[in-house]
C-alpha positions as CSV (number, residue, x, y, z in Angstrom):
1,M,-13.5,56.9,-46.8
2,A,-15.3,53.6,-46.7
3,D,-13.3,50.8,-44.5
4,P,-12.4,48.3,-47.2
5,S,-12.4,45.6,-44.4
6,V,-16.3,45.8,-44.3
7,Y,-16.5,44.6,-47.9
8,S,-16.0,41.1,-49.8
9,Y,-13.8,40.7,-52.7
10,P,-13.8,37.8,-54.6
11,S,-10.6,36.6,-56.2
12,P,-8.9,38.5,-58.9
13,L,-8.0,35.2,-60.4
14,E,-11.6,33.7,-60.4
15,G,-12.2,32.0,-64.1
16,W,-8.6,32.4,-64.5
17,D,-7.4,29.4,-61.6
18,L,-7.1,26.8,-64.1
19,S,-4.7,28.7,-66.8
20,T,-1.2,27.4,-67.4
21,P,1.4,28.7,-65.1
22,L,3.1,32.1,-66.2
23,P,6.6,32.1,-67.3
24,D,9.6,33.7,-65.2
25,E,11.3,35.1,-68.1
26,K,12.3,39.0,-67.8
27,A,11.8,41.1,-70.7
28,E,14.9,43.1,-72.4
29,D,14.4,45.8,-69.8
30,G,15.8,43.2,-67.2
31,K,12.9,44.3,-65.0
32,S,9.2,43.5,-66.5
33,Y,8.3,40.0,-67.4
34,V,7.6,38.2,-70.7
35,N,3.8,37.6,-70.9
36,H,2.9,35.3,-74.1
37,Q,0.7,37.4,-76.2
38,T,-3.1,35.4,-77.2
39,G,-3.8,37.5,-80.0
40,I,-7.2,38.3,-78.0
41,L,-7.9,41.3,-76.2
42,S,-9.5,41.4,-72.9
43,K,-13.1,42.6,-73.2
44,S,-12.8,45.4,-71.0
45,Y,-11.2,47.3,-74.0
46,E,-14.6,47.3,-75.2
47,L,-17.0,47.4,-72.2
48,F,-16.8,48.0,-68.6
49,P,-16.9,44.9,-66.5
50,T,-19.8,44.5,-64.1
51,P,-21.0,45.8,-62.1
52,L,-20.1,49.0,-64.0
53,D,-23.1,50.5,-65.7
54,N,-22.9,50.3,-69.5
55,G,-26.1,51.8,-70.0
56,R,-27.9,55.3,-69.9
57,R,-26.3,56.5,-66.5
58,G,-22.6,55.6,-67.5
59,A,-20.1,53.7,-66.1
60,F,-18.0,56.8,-64.3
61,D,-19.0,60.3,-63.1
62,I,-15.9,62.9,-63.1
63,H,-16.9,65.6,-60.5
64,I,-14.3,68.6,-61.2
65,Y,-14.2,70.8,-58.0
66,Y,-13.5,74.6,-57.5
67,F,-13.2,77.0,-54.5
68,Q,-16.3,78.7,-55.8
69,K,-15.1,82.2,-53.4
70,N,-11.4,81.8,-55.3
71,A,-11.8,84.4,-58.4
72,S,-8.7,82.5,-60.1
73,Q,-10.2,78.9,-59.5
74,L,-13.6,79.9,-60.7
75,E,-12.4,81.4,-63.8
76,F,-10.0,78.5,-64.3
77,A,-12.8,76.3,-63.7
78,K,-15.4,77.9,-66.0
79,E,-12.7,77.9,-69.0
80,L,-11.9,74.1,-68.2
81,W,-15.6,73.6,-68.3
82,E,-15.7,74.9,-71.7
83,R,-12.5,73.7,-73.1
84,I,-14.0,69.9,-72.3
85,R,-17.2,70.7,-74.0
86,R,-15.5,71.9,-77.3
87,E,-12.8,69.2,-77.2
88,F,-14.9,66.3,-75.8
89,P,-18.4,66.9,-77.1
90,E,-19.6,63.3,-76.9
91,L,-19.2,63.2,-73.5
92,R,-22.2,64.2,-70.9
93,I,-21.4,67.4,-69.5
94,Y,-23.5,69.1,-67.1
95,R,-24.1,72.6,-65.9
96,F,-21.4,74.8,-64.3
97,W,-22.6,74.9,-60.7
98,E,-21.2,77.8,-58.7
99,E,-22.4,76.6,-54.9
100,P,-22.2,73.4,-53.3
101,I,-25.0,70.7,-54.1
102,G,-25.9,67.4,-53.0
103,P,-22.7,65.3,-51.1
104,H,-20.4,68.3,-52.8
105,P,-19.1,70.5,-50.3
106,I,-18.0,73.2,-52.9
107,A,-18.6,74.2,-56.3
108,M,-18.1,71.5,-59.4
109,F,-19.3,70.5,-62.5
110,E,-19.9,66.9,-63.8
111,V,-18.6,64.9,-66.5
112,N,-19.9,61.3,-67.4
113,L,-18.3,58.5,-69.4
114,F,-19.8,55.9,-71.1
115,T,-16.9,53.8,-72.5
116,P,-13.3,52.5,-72.2
117,A,-12.1,54.4,-74.8
118,Q,-13.9,57.7,-73.6
119,F,-12.3,56.7,-70.2
120,G,-8.9,56.2,-71.6
121,A,-8.8,59.6,-73.7
122,F,-10.6,62.0,-71.0
123,I,-8.7,60.7,-67.6
124,P,-5.1,61.3,-69.0
125,W,-6.3,64.5,-70.4
126,L,-7.5,65.8,-67.2
127,V,-4.5,64.7,-65.2
128,I,-2.6,67.2,-67.6
129,N,-5.2,69.8,-67.7
130,R,-7.1,70.1,-64.6
131,G,-4.5,72.8,-63.5
132,P,-4.9,73.5,-59.3
133,L,-8.6,71.8,-59.4
134,S,-9.5,68.5,-57.8
135,A,-11.2,65.6,-59.7
136,L,-13.4,62.8,-57.7
137,V,-13.7,59.7,-60.2
138,H,-16.3,57.5,-59.2
139,P,-17.9,54.4,-60.6
140,N,-21.6,53.9,-61.1
141,T,-22.6,50.4,-60.0
142,V,-25.1,48.5,-61.0
143,D,-26.9,45.3,-59.9
144,P,-26.7,42.8,-63.1
145,T,-30.0,41.4,-62.7
146,T,-32.2,44.7,-62.2
147,G,-30.0,47.3,-63.4
148,N,-30.6,49.6,-60.1
149,H,-27.9,51.4,-58.6
150,E,-25.9,49.3,-56.2
151,D,-24.0,51.2,-53.3
152,E,-23.6,55.3,-54.0
153,Y,-21.9,55.4,-50.9
154,R,-19.4,52.4,-51.8
155,D,-19.0,54.1,-55.4
156,H,-18.1,57.6,-53.9
157,T,-16.2,56.4,-51.1
158,Q,-14.1,52.9,-51.2
159,R,-14.1,52.7,-55.1
160,A,-13.6,56.4,-55.6
161,T,-10.6,57.6,-57.1
162,W,-8.8,61.5,-56.5
163,L,-7.0,63.5,-59.2
164,G,-5.6,66.2,-56.7
165,N,-6.5,66.7,-53.2
166,P,-9.5,64.8,-52.1
167,I,-12.5,66.9,-51.0
168,A,-14.5,65.6,-47.7
169,L,-18.0,64.8,-49.0
170,D,-21.1,64.9,-47.1
171,L,-22.1,61.1,-47.1
172,G,-24.9,61.7,-44.8
173,M,-27.4,61.7,-47.8
174,F,-25.8,58.2,-49.1
175,H,-26.8,56.8,-45.5
176,E,-30.2,58.1,-45.4
177,F,-30.7,56.8,-48.7
178,R,-29.3,53.4,-47.8
179,R,-31.7,53.2,-44.7
180,M,-35.0,54.0,-47.1
181,K,-33.9,51.1,-49.6
182,E,-33.7,48.7,-46.4
183,K,-36.7,49.6,-45.0
184,T,-38.4,49.3,-48.5
185,A,-37.3,46.0,-48.9
186,E,-38.4,44.8,-45.6
187,Q,-41.6,46.2,-46.1
188,K,-41.8,44.1,-49.4
189,K,-40.4,41.0,-47.5
190,E,-43.6,41.6,-45.1
191,L,-45.9,41.9,-47.7
192,V,-44.8,38.5,-49.3
193,T,-45.0,36.6,-46.2
194,D,-48.1,38.1,-45.0
């Protein structure tokens, strides 16, 4: 997991800091607080917040893992993959890998989510139906100006969420990609200054 202290975080109240104070009034249950309704829903019901990719790639990737040498997990994973394709045909569902690929040390399949509604429907469904399998839920963040992917390493670590037992990913490829990206940026900078 990435060290959260190496990143900076804007205040969660940025843009809300001039709002009227919240009441201390308790709700009927005596535990929760009363929030005065504004009649306006958060924009996050319709679009994922920046810097999540609301475009072609999708805002979230879900990698569902299974131990490929475990016959019962293999069978369960194939059945789950088929069920997802049947029940959620609007989602992007990739091939069923029967071996490790990329940073994924065991076999898996991937599902992409494009809207908050898809996220809200699929993730609770997966929590209940994933059986013995683990799933990595990671965002795809992009630079709001260029649309280029921001930081795959951070998306797969510090910003990721696990359902079930976390699987240790092979993160070396992300470090190599970051080094190549930095080298390209340095070369472009040198060309501009020459």
